[in-house]
Each structure stands twice: as structure tokens, then as C-alpha cells.
N, C-alpha and C positions, 0 to 999 in steps of 0.2 A: 504494500500499499505506500504510494507517494503522498508526502505531506504536502499541504499548501505552501507556497513560496511565500517568503517575509513580505507582508503588505504594509508597508510606511506610504501614507501620503503626506504632503508638504501642504497646508492651507493656502492660500491665493485670495486675492478679493473677490475671485467666481465662486466661493464655496456660500453655502447657505446663511441667509440672514441669523438662522437660529442657533448656529456655531456659534455666534460673536454673543446671543443672549446670554448663553448657558454658559459662556465663559465668563461673562460679567457677572452672573449669581458664584460662581467658584469664587470669582476675586473678591465677593462681597464675605464671602465666608473665610476666607484667606485674613480679611481682616480682622475679623473677628478673634481668629486666632493671634494675631499679632497685639491687637488689644490686652489679650490675655496673657500674653508673654510667651505664647507658645510660637514656634516655628510657622511663619505665614503660608499656609498651604490649604487650598480649599478642593472641595470633589462636589460632583452634581450627578445623582445618575438622573437620566432619563429612559422614559419609555411610554412608547406610542405617540410622542412628541411634549409630554408631558411631565414635571418633576415628579420623582418617585423619594426622593432622597437626595439631604443636604448635609454636608459635614463639612468642618474643619479638624487639624492638627487638636489633640487633646492628652498626649502623653505625661506631660509635668501635672495637669490637673486631675487626670484619673490615675497617676502612678500606674501605667500602664505601654509598656514600650510598643503595643500592637497597637494603640489606638492614632494609627495615622489619619488623616481626610478619607481615603480612600477605601481602606477596612470600615471605618465607620458608616461611611456612606452606602456600603455594600450589605453592611450589616442590616442597614435600618429599610434597605430596599428589599430584600430577601424577605424581611417581616413582612412588611408590605402585601409583596406579591405571594408571601406564605410557599414562598420556593427558594431553595439557595441556586437554584440554578437561573440566570438571567440573561438566558443568549439572545432576546431581543432587547435588550437594556443597552443603552451607551454611556459610559464614563466621560464627565470632564474633569479635570483636572490641571491646577494651574500650574505643577510641575512634574517632569518625566517623575514616573512612580520607580521607587527602591524597590528590589528584589523581592522584600514580603510581599509588596503590596501586588508587584506582576504575579508573584503565585498566587494571592487570593483571587485576583481576575482570572488567571485561568480555570481554578478549581471553579469561579460562580461561572463559567462559561460566557463572561461578557460577551457581544457582539461588536462592540465598537469601541476604541479608547481614543478620548481626543484630548491633547495635552498641549499645556502652553510654552512652559520654556524648558530646556533641555539642562538637564542634570548631570554636569560632566563627572562628578565627585561618585554618586551614588545611580544614576538612572538606567534602567534596567530594560531599555526599548532600544540600545545600541551606542549608548554612551560610555557607560563605565563597563556594564555587561549587556549580553542580549538573553534576556532570559522570553520578554513576550516572544511569541513566535517561533521560538526555540524550534529546530526540525524536528528533535524529538521527543517533543512536548505531543500530548493528545490533544489539543485544543489550540488553536488559531483564531486569530482576531485581527478585525483591521485598524490600522493605527493613522492619527493625522495628527499631527504634529505642529506648532506654530501658531496656534489659535491664538491671539491678543500675548505672544510670546514677551514683547517688550515689556508690557504691562506687569506680567507675571512675574517677571526677572526682576522688574524694578521693587515690587514690593518686598522681595526677597532679601536685594539687594540693602535698599534703606532699613531692613530690621536688622541685618547683621554688621551694617556701619554703624547703627543705633546702639547696638550690643558692643562691638569694641569700642567706643567714645566713653559708655558707660563700664568699662573695664580699666580704659584707661585714667580715667577721671577719680576712681578708687585708688588704684596705683599711685596717684599724685598727692593725694590726702597724708 
């Protein structure tokens, strides 16, 4: 049995307006995370054109290393559908998912992943690793990258710049 080839699409201005709308919702979730002192990542699960679940990073507040935005959104979506398989769902996330989140998407059998910014340090959709659509895995899905990439990268950059400034200010005292 031959596996599907890697399916990665790059966002362009001809893509549906819905991609922008749902990524803006994910960015709103990321802003919530930043206000809570969490790394600003947001995720939205869409089913049949409607938002099924939204989430933002919460590992610090929940004392849970698995409480990434993607995992929380997938859990909520599965609960609402009453099925852990989310084949007809699209996951929007502000940054390229890590290996843990990519694994959760594979197990959830999502239909489509759309992310904003690449993550060169931990991204598992081709940046640091290639877990998403690895040819030896039993589930592949379409991936679209680059939706509002500048905005998604900017919120992360601003957050980490603020953190560095806060640490530097503590050292000066």
C-alpha cells in the first residue's frame, strides 16, 4: 500500500477568506494566552464551516505539560462531536505544531491543518522535524502554512522580547 505524498500548501491571497477569519480567532486565543503569561499560541477547530472549539496555551496555569492550544482544542472538539476522530475538521493554529501536538492530530485523524508561522526550533511539519504526514504513519492530512504568518510570528516575538526585558531588569536590581 502506497502512502499519500506530503501535502503542504502555501497560503496565498487567492485562498478562502475563511482561512483569515478563523486564523484571526486563533490569534485572539493567542492574545489571551499572552495576557495570562503563557506562550501565546491559539488554536481553533472548525467543522462544516463553524467553530467547534477554541483554546490557547495553558500548561503553566493547569500544571500540565500537554495543555498546548492544539491539544486542548482537539479535546474540546472531540467532546462536542462525541467522537475522538475529527476527520471532517480543520485545525487552525498560530504556529507550526510541535511533535506532541502533531501526534495528537494524527490520532484524531484531522482532515486539514492550517498554521500561521513556522517554528524552526520545535515545528513538526517540516521545520525541526517531519511528524505531520510522515510516510510511515497511518494517517496523512492536508497542511496549509503561512496564513497571517507575520501576525502570528509578531505576537510570539513580542512576548519573548518582553520576557527577555523582564529578566534583564531583574538582573540589574
